[in-house]
N, C-alpha and C positions, 0 to 999 in steps of 0.2 A: 311491685309498683312499688316505690316508697312516697308518700305523700308527706307536706307539710302539713303544721297544724292548722290553718286557714283551711286548705282543701280538706281535710278529715272533719272539721267543724260544718263546714256545710253539707257534706253526705251526711252525717249526724242529725243537722237538723231535719234531714229528709227521712229519719228513721234508718237509716241504713248502722245495724246492727256490728258489722266488721268495725266500721268507722268510729264506731262508742267504745266497743273493745278495744281497740288500738290506742285512742286516748287514755282511757282507763289505765292500760299498761304502761302507760308512758308516764304518768301523772300518780302511780299509786305509791310510790316512795314519798311522793309528797302528802299524799294522804295520810300515810302511815305516820309520818314525822308528826303531821297538825294532829293526828288523833292523840298521838302520845303525849306531845304538849299539853293539849287540852285536857287530857286525861288527870294528870297532874294537878289541876286546879279543880276539874269538876266532879271528881271518884269522890272530894270530901261533901258534894252536894247529893249524892246518889245516883251520879251516872256511871255508867256500864262502860266499857271500852267499846264495846259492838252498839253500844245507841251512840255514840260519837261517832264511829265510821259511819253510820247509816243516815246520820245528819250531812257528814260531808258529802256522800255520795248523793243526797239529794239534792245539795247545794250543787255539785258537779252537775247534775241533769237540769236543775235550773239554769246553770250558766250555759248550757249548750243550748237550751230554748229561747234564752234572750240574746244570745249573740247577734250582732249584727255587723256585718262585715265592711260596711260604709262607714262605721266608727272609726275603725282603724284601730281596734283597741285590741291590745293582746290578750290572749285568750286567758293566760294563768293569772292576769290583773283581776279580771272580773270573776273567776272563780275564786282567789282568795278575798275579793271583798265581798262575794256574795255569800259567804260563811258566817251564819249568823246562829245564835242561841237565844 
């Protein structure tokens, strides 16, 4: 069965590992792209690419936890906005 992002998010909020893994796989190319983009800037400040990827995954996890269906906000916007250093 194929789920949309909103269905996966609701399942992920209930700690459904399969839903979390599906979301991760779907957004992994975005994570990699963001990591490379930030690495070009942050490597000069001593950050390792793996540090950046870890921060992105933490942000991803927080975006899932903070997702509220009633706000009708697209998940990818929440994830992008929630990525901080």
